N, C-alpha and C positions, 0 to 999 in steps of 0.2 A: 220434811225438807230433804231434797236430794241434790247432791253435787254442789257446784259453786266454784269460786275463783278467788284467790287472794292477791291478785295482780302479778303473781309469779307462776303459779301452777293451778291446774284444775283438779277437782275432786270428784269422787264417785261414792262418797259416804252417804249414809241415810240416817237422819235424825227425826225423832218424834218428840213432841211436847205433850206432857201429861198434865192437863188442867186439873185433874182430880188430886194431884200430888204437889200442889203449890206451883204449877206452871214450870216444872223441871224438864229440861231437855235431856234425852237419853239417846246414845248412839246405838243404832240397831245393826244387826248382822244378818242381812237377808241371804237367801240361798238361790240357786237356779242360775239363769242367764242374766247376770248382773250387768247393767249398762256400764260402758266405759266412762272415763272422766269427761265432764262437760260443764258448761255454763250457758246461760242464755236459752235454755230449753223451756218447753212448756210442760206443765203437769196438771192433769185434770182428774178429779175424783169422780167415779161413777159407782155408787153403791160402796162395796167394800174393796173396790179396785182403784188403783192409782195408775194412770197412763202417763208415761214420759215420752215426749217426742222431740227429736232434733237437738239443736243447740250448737255450740262451738267448742272445739278442742284446740287449745293453743290460740294462735292468732288468725289462722287462715283455713283451718279444717272445719268446714260446715257439715253438720250431720243431719240426716233425714231418716233416722231409724226410729222404731217404735217399740216400747217395752211396756209390760203390764206387771204391776206388783199387787199380789193378793195380800191385803193387809191383815188377814186372819192368820195365814200360814207364813207370811213374810217371805214368799217365794216369787222371784221374778220369772217371767216367761216372755217369749216373743210372739205376740198374736199375729194371726194371718190378717192382713189388711188388703182390701180390694177396693177398686173404684178409680 
């Protein structure tokens, strides 16, 4: 789970749920090019990578950026997108 909003501020924290340990949520500390705070974004898992696209920061700043999280190394990067 990445980011979110509490009706006052946006977040860019990263959480993982471990089903093998009683469904406990753990705050993760990724490295690399960490995306900024956002909500309303999309997240798509492809293999061991999680892609984060777009979203909203605040009330009026719409985002169209793309990030990739390697879930093994917990490192964010900015992939080259074409098309």
